[in-house]
C-alpha positions as a Markdown table, in Angstrom:
| # | Residue | x | y | z |
|---|---|---|---|---|
| 1 | Met | -5.2 | 12.6 | -3.0 |
| 2 | Ser | -2.0 | 12.6 | -5.0 |
| 3 | Tyr | 0.1 | 15.7 | -5.7 |
| 4 | Glu | 1.0 | 16.6 | -9.2 |
| 5 | Leu | 3.5 | 18.8 | -11.0 |
| 6 | Lys | 2.6 | 19.6 | -14.6 |
| 7 | Lys | 5.5 | 19.4 | -17.0 |
| 8 | Thr | 5.7 | 22.5 | -19.0 |
| 9 | Val | 8.3 | 24.0 | -21.3 |
| 10 | Thr | 9.3 | 26.3 | -18.4 |
| 11 | Leu | 9.6 | 23.6 | -15.8 |
| 12 | Thr | 13.2 | 23.7 | -14.5 |
| 13 | Glu | 15.2 | 20.8 | -13.2 |
| 14 | Lys | 15.4 | 22.5 | -9.8 |
| 15 | Glu | 11.5 | 22.7 | -9.7 |
| 16 | Lys | 11.4 | 19.0 | -10.5 |
| 17 | Met | 14.0 | 18.1 | -7.9 |
| 18 | Asp | 12.2 | 20.3 | -5.3 |
| 19 | Phe | 9.0 | 18.4 | -5.9 |
| 20 | Ile | 10.7 | 15.0 | -5.5 |
| 21 | Val | 12.5 | 16.1 | -2.3 |
| 22 | Glu | 9.3 | 17.5 | -0.8 |
| 23 | Tyr | 7.0 | 14.6 | -1.6 |
| 24 | Asn | 9.3 | 11.6 | -1.7 |
| 25 | His | 12.2 | 12.4 | 0.7 |
| 26 | Asn | 10.3 | 14.5 | 3.2 |
| 27 | Lys | 6.8 | 12.9 | 3.0 |
| 28 | Gly | 7.7 | 9.4 | 1.9 |
| 29 | Leu | 5.4 | 9.3 | -1.1 |
| 30 | Lys | 6.0 | 7.3 | -4.2 |
| 31 | Ile | 7.0 | 9.4 | -7.3 |
| 32 | Glu | 5.6 | 8.5 | -10.8 |
| 33 | Asp | 7.1 | 10.3 | -13.7 |
| 34 | Thr | 4.8 | 10.4 | -16.8 |
| 35 | Glu | 5.1 | 12.3 | -20.1 |
| 36 | Met | 2.8 | 15.1 | -18.9 |
| 37 | Phe | 3.0 | 15.1 | -15.1 |
| 38 | Leu | 5.1 | 14.2 | -12.2 |
| 39 | Phe | 3.0 | 12.6 | -9.5 |
| 40 | Ala | 3.5 | 11.9 | -5.8 |
| 41 | Leu | 1.2 | 9.1 | -4.9 |
| 42 | Glu | -0.5 | 8.6 | -1.5 |
| 43 | Pro | -0.1 | 5.0 | -0.1 |
| 44 | Asn | -3.6 | 4.1 | -1.2 |
| 45 | Glu | -3.1 | 5.1 | -4.8 |
| 46 | Ile | -1.7 | 3.4 | -7.9 |
| 47 | Met | -1.3 | 4.5 | -11.4 |
| 48 | Gly | -4.3 | 4.0 | -13.6 |
| 49 | Glu | -5.7 | 5.9 | -16.6 |
| 50 | Lys | -7.9 | 8.9 | -17.1 |
| 51 | Glu | -9.4 | 10.3 | -20.3 |
| 52 | Ile | -9.0 | 14.0 | -20.9 |
| 53 | Glu | -10.1 | 16.3 | -23.7 |
| 54 | Ile | -7.5 | 18.4 | -25.4 |
| 55 | Asp | -7.0 | 20.6 | -28.4 |
| 56 | Ile | -4.0 | 19.6 | -30.4 |
| 57 | Pro | -2.4 | 21.7 | -33.2 |
| 58 | Asn | -3.6 | 20.6 | -36.6 |
| 59 | Glu | -0.5 | 19.4 | -38.4 |
| 60 | Glu | -0.3 | 19.4 | -42.2 |
| 61 | Gly | -1.7 | 16.2 | -43.7 |
| 62 | Met | -4.0 | 15.3 | -40.8 |
| 63 | Glu | -7.4 | 14.2 | -41.9 |
| 64 | Val | -10.1 | 16.4 | -40.2 |
| 65 | Asn | -13.5 | 17.6 | -41.0 |
| 66 | Ser | -12.9 | 21.0 | -42.5 |
| 67 | Glu | -14.6 | 24.1 | -41.3 |
| 68 | Tyr | -16.1 | 26.4 | -43.9 |
| 69 | Glu | -16.0 | 30.0 | -44.3 |
| 70 | Ile | -18.1 | 32.1 | -46.8 |
| 71 | Ser | -16.1 | 34.2 | -49.2 |
| 72 | Asp | -17.7 | 36.1 | -52.0 |
| 73 | Gly | -20.8 | 34.0 | -51.5 |
| 74 | Glu | -19.0 | 30.7 | -51.8 |
| 75 | Ser | -18.1 | 28.1 | -49.1 |
| 76 | Val | -14.4 | 27.6 | -49.0 |
| 77 | Pro | -12.9 | 24.9 | -46.8 |
| 78 | Val | -10.6 | 26.2 | -44.0 |
| 79 | Glu | -8.4 | 23.8 | -42.1 |
| 80 | Pro | -8.9 | 24.3 | -38.3 |
| 81 | Lys | -5.8 | 25.4 | -36.3 |
| 82 | Tyr | -6.6 | 22.9 | -33.5 |
| 83 | Ile | -8.3 | 19.6 | -33.4 |
| 84 | His | -10.4 | 18.7 | -30.3 |
| 85 | Thr | -9.9 | 15.1 | -29.2 |
| 86 | Thr | -9.9 | 12.8 | -26.2 |
| 87 | Ile | -6.8 | 11.0 | -25.1 |
| 88 | Thr | -6.1 | 8.5 | -22.3 |
| 89 | Ile | -3.2 | 9.4 | -20.0 |
| 90 | Pro | -1.6 | 7.7 | -17.0 |
| 91 | Tyr | -3.2 | 9.1 | -13.8 |
| 92 | Pro | -3.4 | 8.2 | -10.1 |
| 93 | Val | -6.5 | 6.2 | -9.0 |
| 94 | Met | -7.5 | 4.6 | -5.7 |
| 95 | Asp | -6.0 | 1.1 | -5.3 |
| 96 | Pro | -9.0 | -1.2 | -5.0 |
| 97 | Asn | -6.8 | -3.8 | -3.2 |
| 98 | Tyr | -5.2 | -1.3 | -0.7 |
| 99 | Glu | -7.0 | -2.6 | 2.4 |
| 100 | Glu | -6.3 | -6.2 | 1.6 |
| 101 | Lys | -2.6 | -5.4 | 1.0 |
| 102 | Glu | -2.3 | -3.4 | 4.2 |
| 103 | Ser | -4.0 | -6.2 | 6.2 |
| 104 | Lys | -1.6 | -8.8 | 4.7 |
| 105 | Lys | 1.4 | -6.5 | 5.5 |
| 106 | Glu | 0.2 | -6.1 | 9.1 |
| 107 | Lys | -0.3 | -9.9 | 9.5 |
| 108 | Asp | 3.2 | -10.5 | 8.0 |
| 109 | Arg | 4.7 | -7.9 | 10.4 |
| 110 | Ile | 3.0 | -9.5 | 13.4 |
| 111 | Gly | 4.0 | -13.0 | 12.2 |
| 112 | Asp | 7.7 | -11.9 | 12.2 |
| 113 | Leu | 7.6 | -10.8 | 15.9 |
| 114 | Lys | 9.6 | -12.9 | 18.3 |
| 115 | Ile | 9.6 | -13.3 | 22.1 |
| 116 | Thr | 11.3 | -15.6 | 24.5 |
| 117 | Lys | 9.6 | -18.6 | 25.9 |
| 118 | Arg | 9.8 | -17.1 | 29.4 |
| 119 | Val | 8.0 | -13.9 | 28.3 |
| 120 | Phe | 5.3 | -15.9 | 26.5 |
| 121 | Ala | 4.7 | -18.0 | 29.6 |
| 122 | Leu | 4.5 | -14.8 | 31.8 |
| 123 | Tyr | 2.0 | -13.2 | 29.4 |
| 124 | Leu | -0.2 | -16.3 | 29.4 |
| 125 | Lys | -0.7 | -15.7 | 33.1 |
| 126 | Glu | -2.7 | -12.6 | 32.1 |
| 127 | Phe | -5.2 | -15.0 | 30.5 |
| 128 | Gly | -5.3 | -17.3 | 33.5 |
| 129 | Ile | -3.0 | -19.9 | 32.1 |
| 130 | Ser | -0.4 | -21.2 | 34.6 |
| 131 | Tyr | 3.1 | -22.4 | 33.6 |
| 132 | Ser | 2.2 | -25.9 | 34.7 |
| 133 | Gln | -0.8 | -25.9 | 32.4 |
| 134 | Leu | 1.4 | -24.8 | 29.5 |
| 135 | Lys | 4.0 | -27.4 | 30.3 |
| 136 | Glu | 1.4 | -30.1 | 30.6 |
| 137 | Leu | -0.1 | -29.2 | 27.2 |
| 138 | Ile | 3.4 | -29.2 | 25.6 |
| 139 | Ser | 4.2 | -32.6 | 27.0 |
| 140 | Thr | 1.2 | -34.1 | 25.2 |
| 141 | Asn | 2.4 | -33.1 | 21.7 |
| 142 | Glu | 5.8 | -34.3 | 20.5 |
| 143 | Gln | 6.1 | -31.5 | 17.9 |
| 144 | Ala | 5.4 | -28.9 | 20.5 |
| 145 | Gln | 7.8 | -30.6 | 23.0 |
| 146 | Met | 10.6 | -30.6 | 20.4 |
| 147 | Glu | 10.0 | -26.9 | 19.4 |
| 148 | Trp | 9.7 | -25.7 | 23.0 |
| 149 | Asp | 12.9 | -27.6 | 24.0 |
| 150 | Leu | 15.0 | -26.6 | 21.0 |
| 151 | Cys | 14.1 | -23.0 | 20.5 |
| 152 | Val | 15.3 | -19.9 | 22.3 |
| 153 | Glu | 12.6 | -17.6 | 20.9 |
| 154 | Leu | 9.1 | -18.1 | 19.7 |
| 155 | Gln | 8.1 | -16.6 | 16.4 |
| 156 | Arg | 4.4 | -15.6 | 16.1 |
| 157 | Gln | 3.9 | -17.1 | 12.7 |
| 158 | Asn | 4.5 | -20.6 | 14.0 |
| 159 | Pro | 1.1 | -22.4 | 13.5 |
| 160 | Leu | 1.8 | -24.5 | 16.5 |
| 161 | Leu | 1.1 | -21.5 | 18.7 |
| 162 | Asp | -2.4 | -21.2 | 17.4 |
| 163 | Leu | -3.0 | -25.0 | 18.0 |
| 164 | Met | -1.7 | -24.8 | 21.5 |
| 165 | Gly | -3.7 | -21.6 | 22.1 |
| 166 | Ala | -6.9 | -23.3 | 21.0 |
| 167 | Glu | -6.2 | -26.1 | 23.5 |
| 168 | Leu | -5.8 | -23.4 | 26.3 |
| 169 | Asn | -8.8 | -21.3 | 25.1 |
| 170 | Val | -6.5 | -18.5 | 24.0 |
| 171 | Thr | -7.5 | -17.0 | 20.6 |
| 172 | Pro | -5.1 | -16.1 | 17.8 |
| 173 | Lys | -6.0 | -12.4 | 18.5 |
| 174 | Gln | -4.9 | -12.8 | 22.1 |
| 175 | Ile | -1.6 | -14.5 | 21.0 |
| 176 | Asp | -1.0 | -11.5 | 18.6 |
| 177 | Tyr | -1.6 | -9.3 | 21.6 |
| 178 | Ile | 1.0 | -11.1 | 23.6 |
| 179 | Phe | 3.6 | -10.8 | 20.9 |
| 180 | Arg | 2.8 | -7.2 | 20.1 |
| 181 | Lys | 2.8 | -6.1 | 23.8 |
| 182 | Ala | 6.0 | -8.0 | 24.5 |
| 183 | Asn | 7.6 | -6.2 | 21.6 |
| 184 | Gly | 6.8 | -2.8 | 23.1 |
| 185 | Glu | 3.7 | -1.9 | 21.1 |
| 186 | Asp | 1.1 | 0.4 | 22.7 |
| 187 | Ile | -2.1 | -1.6 | 22.4 |
| 188 | Ser | -5.4 | 0.0 | 23.2 |
| 189 | Glu | -7.7 | -2.4 | 21.3 |
| 190 | Glu | -10.2 | -4.6 | 23.2 |
| 191 | Leu | -9.5 | -8.4 | 23.2 |
């Protein structure tokens, strides 16, 4: 849930800066500054809208239903001091696409991982794939041969890795595991 600081007449610049330092600089939350509030949004929140009921001062010339007061037996219109109304304000809401965005970010992050050909071949041994099996498969595909011979590192996002993996009965998830493990990630998930 987001954090909010209501803007009031007495809100000082220091209080505003303290809020920003605490929630943005220290906690890494995104700050949204609106007319009425300063918000610190959690990663799964975005700015949306919310309806609120308020009483606003009745300014001269506003059309309103007058209240009546009885004076000397007669009804006399009296303008209300406040008008009750509903307004829509910017307000934090749950991001309906948050999970999808996070999944894409994680996929992109893994796709950017790199390892050497040597490390890749050594990790394939964990899945029962020998270096000679790998080289034999590479030799049957000109594109794979060229990429293997001309690169120093393999990047996970290369679609050729999934094609080669399928030929070796190694799943994309297992290839992700190799790249993540080789880059020092602590992986406890089942393959």
